[in-house]
NUDO-53151 format. One record per residue (C-alpha): x, y, z; residue in three letters. Coordinates in steps of 0.25 Angstrom, whole numbers, padded with zeros to 4 digits, always signed. Last residue first. Layout:
// NUDO-53151
XYZala/...
//
This chain:
// NUDO-53151
-0051+0061+0000unk/-0042+0074-0003unk/-0036+0078+0011unk/-0035+0063+0015unk/-0027+0060+0001unk/-0017+0070+0004unk/-0014+0068+0017unk/-0014+0052+0015unk/-0004+0054+0003unk/+0006+0063+0009unk/+0007+0054+0021unk/+0009+0043+0013unk/+0020+0047+0005unk/+0027+0054+0016unk/+0027+0042+0024unk/+0032+0034+0013unk/+0042+0044+0010unk/+0047+0043+0023unk/+0047+0028+0023unk/+0056+0028+0011unk/+0066+0037+0017unk/+0068+0027+0029unk/+0069+0015+0020unk/+0080+0021+0011unk/+0076+0020-0003unk/+0080+0009-0014unk/+0068+0000-0012unk/+0058+0012-0012unk/+0064+0015-0027unk/+0061+0002-0032unk/+0048+0000-0026unk/+0043+0014-0031unk/+0048+0011-0046unk/+0041-0002-0046unk/+0028+0005-0042unk/+0029+0015-0053unk/+0028+0004-0063unk/+0016-0002-0058unk/+0008+0011-0053unk/+0004+0017-0064unk/-0003+0006-0072unk/-0008+0000-0059unk/-0015+0014-0057unk/-0020+0014-0071unk/-0025+0000-0070unk/-0033+0003-0057unk/-0039+0016-0061unk/-0045+0008-0073unk/-0049-0004-0065unk/-0058+0005-0056unk/-0059-0003-0042unk/-0071-0003-0032unk/-0080-0013-0039unk/-0082-0021-0027unk/-0076-0033-0034unk/-0064-0025-0037unk/-0061-0020-0024unk/-0062-0035-0018unk/-0052-0039-0029unk/-0043-0029-0029unk/-0041-0029-0013unk/-0038-0045-0016unk/-0026-0041-0026unk/-0021-0029-0018unk/-0018-0038-0008unk/-0007-0044-0015unk/+0002-0032-0021unk/+0000-0026-0008unk/+0006-0037+0000unk/+0020-0036-0010unk/+0019-0021-0009unk/+0017-0021+0006unk/+0029-0031+0009unk/+0038-0023+0001unk/+0034-0010+0007unk/+0036-0015+0021unk/+0049-0021+0017unk/+0053-0008+0013unk/+0049-0001+0026unk/+0055-0011+0036unk/+0045-0020+0042unk/+0041-0018+0056unk/+0027-0027+0056unk/+0019-0018+0062unk/+0023-0003+0058unk/+0031-0008+0045unk/+0022-0018+0039unk/+0011-0008+0043unk/+0016+0002+0037unk/+0018-0005+0024unk/+0006-0013+0023unk/-0004+0000+0025unk/+0001+0007+0011unk/+0002-0007+0005unk/-0013-0011+0009unk/-0017-0016-0006unk/-0027-0005-0005unk/-0042-0004-0006unk/-0044+0003+0007unk/-0053-0007+0014unk/-0045-0019+0009unk/-0031-0012+0013unk/-0037-0010+0027unk/-0040-0025+0028unk/-0027-0029+0022unk/-0019-0020+0031unk/-0027-0023+0043unk/-0024-0040+0040unk/-0010-0038+0035unk/-0006-0030+0047unk/-0013-0040+0056unk/-0007-0052+0050unk/+0008-0046+0050unk/+0006-0041+0064unk/+0002-0055+0070unk/+0013-0062+0063unk/+0024-0052+0068unk/+0020-0053+0082unk/+0032-0047+0087unk/+0040-0040+0075unk/+0046-0048+0064unk/+0056-0039+0057unk/+0066-0048+0049unk/+0078-0057+0050unk/+0087-0045+0050unk/+0083-0041+0063unk/+0091-0029+0070unk/+0092-0024+0056unk/+0077-0024+0053unk/+0074-0017+0067unk/+0083-0005+0062unk/+0075-0005+0047unk/+0062-0005+0056unk/+0067+0007+0064unk/+0071+0014+0052unk/+0058+0010+0045unk/+0047+0015+0054unk/+0046+0030+0052unk/+0035+0036+0061unk/+0034+0050+0057unk/+0033+0048+0041unk/+0030+0033+0040unk/+0017+0035+0051unk/+0012+0049+0043unk/+0012+0040+0031unk/+0004+0028+0038unk/-0006+0039+0043unk/-0009+0046+0030unk/-0010+0034+0021unk/-0020+0028+0032unk/-0027+0041+0032unk/-0027+0042+0018unk/-0032+0026+0015unk/-0044+0029+0027unk/-0049+0040+0018unk/-0051+0034+0005unk/-0057+0021+0013unk/-0065+0031+0018unk/-0070+0037+0005unk/-0072+0023-0002unk/-0083+0016+0005unk/-0082+0007+0018unk/-0092-0004+0014unk/-0084-0006+0001unk/-0072-0007+0008unk/-0076-0020+0015unk/-0073-0029+0004unk/-0060-0023+0003unk/-0056-0025+0019unk/-0059-0040+0019unk/-0051-0041+0005unk/-0039-0035+0012unk/-0040-0043+0024unk/-0042-0055+0016unk/-0028-0052+0009unk/-0021-0046+0019unk/-0018-0059+0029unk/-0012-0066+0017unk/-0005-0056+0010unk/+0001-0048+0023unk/+0005-0063+0028unk/+0012-0064+0013unk/+0020-0052+0014unk/+0024-0050+0027unk/+0030-0065+0025unk/+0035-0062+0014unk/+0044-0049+0018unk/+0047-0042+0005unk/+0059-0033+0004unk/+0069-0042-0006unk/+0073-0031-0015unk/+0067-0039-0026unk/+0055-0039-0017unk/+0053-0025-0015unk/+0053-0023-0032unk/+0043-0034-0033unk/+0034-0027-0024unk/+0034-0014-0033unk/+0029-0022-0044unk/+0019-0030-0035unk/+0014-0018-0029unk/+0011-0011-0044unk/+0004-0023-0049unk/-0006-0026-0038unk/-0007-0010-0034unk/-0016-0008-0046unk/-0027-0017-0040unk/-0028-0007-0028unk/-0028+0006-0035unk/-0043+0004-0039unk/-0048+0003-0025unk/-0048+0016-0017unk/-0048+0026-0029unk/-0060+0017-0036unk/-0067+0016-0022unk/-0067+0031-0021unk/-0068+0036-0035unk/-0057+0042-0042unk/-0056+0057-0042unk/-0041+0058-0043unk/-0041+0060-0028unk/-0046+0047-0027unk/-0036+0040-0035unk/-0025+0048-0026unk/-0031+0043-0014unk/-0032+0028-0018unk/-0020+0028-0026unk/-0011+0029-0012unk/-0019+0018-0006unk/-0017+0010-0018unk/-0003+0011-0017unk/+0002-0003-0018unk/+0010+0000-0005unk/+0027-0002-0003unk/+0031+0012-0002unk/+0039+0015-0015unk/+0032+0004-0023unk/+0019+0009-0020unk/+0023+0024-0021unk/+0027+0022-0036unk/+0015+0013-0040unk/+0006+0023-0031unk/+0011+0036-0039unk/+0009+0028-0052unk/-0004+0022-0051unk/-0008+0037-0045unk/-0002+0042-0059unk/-0012+0031-0067unk/-0024+0035-0058unk/-0022+0050-0061unk/-0021+0047-0077unk/-0035+0041-0075unk/-0040+0053-0068unk/-0034+0062-0078unk/-0043+0053-0088unk/-0038+0043-0099unk/
//
């Protein structure tokens, strides 16, 4: 086993823990790390995607036991997001790996800064207390379909399951509290990773050795991350999330 392979295993442990903690599959985080380890562009972009399936299922089970899942959000996101992610996956081949890596870094940085400087969970928590039956903003279904379509398509292009985009979209556009956004994102990501994996495997973008190493590191640590998130205050969790995304975005854009 080379140092690159050991790096892929460690990358899996990092994304598993962060994915469970922040409600995302982790492929968007794994891509810059694998790229920095010297893996080829499309291998770095696509190989982490199938590894997110077992790790997100493990973390999602923890959120489900804590009754944080909103099944209407989950099923609509899966139903609309699946064809969108397939379309984006097929188009990724014509875009090329470097633009995808740059876009990933920009999106990670942008969302990180938004959580740091424009925290949302405190106001959402007050709204939730005023409306215990659940937050459903105006044009709810249109918002939900738009989020699922947009995030699904972009995720297909970037070869990830969409967790790092679903979480801020659920909080920003669907007005969901942070922990519920994490829970729904994990459940949706575990399913949306499957069609994207099939398409990228067909296109020859995936190294299954790298996938296996990432998954081996990710699964046990995703459980730990989810348990920590559930026990942590939402406001503190939001700050952690913003710091993690901002740091990763800056680091990646300077090394891509």
